[in-house]
N, C-alpha and C positions, 0 to 999 in steps of 0.2 A: 503493499499499500503506499502510495505517495504521501509526504508530508503536507499539511494543510498550511497554506500561506494565512496570515492573519485576516485577509479580507474574507477568503474562504471559509474560515471558521466562524467568521462572523455571519456569513449567509449560512452556513450549516445549522447554526443556532437558530436562525429566522426559520429555516426549513423546518425543522424538527418540532419547534413551537406552533407555526402556523398548521402545520397538518396533523398535530397532534399524535407525533408518532411514539408510540409506547415502547417498542422493542428494540429502538435504534437512538442512538447517541449522537451528537454532533461529532465525537471523535470516531465514532463508527463509519462514518461516510468518507470512502475513499474518494479524493477528488478527482480522479480520472475514470471512475466506475459511472456506468450508465445510470443515469436517475429514472428511466423508465423500462418496461419490460423485466429482462432479467437481471440488471443491476438492483436499484434500489426498489423498483417495484411499482413506482407511480403510476397513475392514470391519469387521464385527461381533467378528471374533478381535481386531483391534487394540484394539476398544472395550471387551473384557473384560479384555486385559492392562494398558491404560491405567488401567481402573477398580481395579485391583488395586494398581498402582503409586501412584495417588493415595491410597488408603486407606492404604498402608503409609508414604508421605511425609507425609499431612497429617491423619491419625487419624480418618476418617469413613468411612463406607461409601456406595458409589453402587450403588443396587439395580438388577437387571438388569429387574424386571418393573415399574419405576416408568413410569408414564405421561409424565413429563417429561423422559425421557433424550434424546429428540430435539429439545428446547429447550436442555437441558443442554449436548450435545453438538454443538449447531450450528455453534460456531465457537470459536476459541481464546477469543476475548473472554469469549463465554457461557460456558464451563468455567471460564475464571479467576475471573470472577464469583461462579459457584456455590461453588469451593474458597474463595475468601475470606470467603464467607458462613458455611460450615460448617467449615472447619479448626478442628482442635483442638490441633494440634501444629505 
C-alpha cells in the first residue's frame, strides 16, 4: 500500500465520515486502489454523497455529467489531485 499524502489523508477522513463507512478507517484506504468496484466497493449513490461532501468542504462542484468522472474518481490519489487543483476553500 502506498503512503497517503496529507491532502489524501484529509480526503480519506472526509470519505469515511461522509459515507459512514463502519468497517473502513481513513488509514485503511490505499491511495492508489480503486474507489469503486473491486477496490473500496463504492457505488453511484456513494459518488453522489461524496461529491456533495467535497463541494461543501472544498467549495467547488463535481458535475455528475462530466466525462472525466471515471478518471477523477478512479482512486483516492486521483480524487485528491483533482480536489487540490480546483478547491476554493
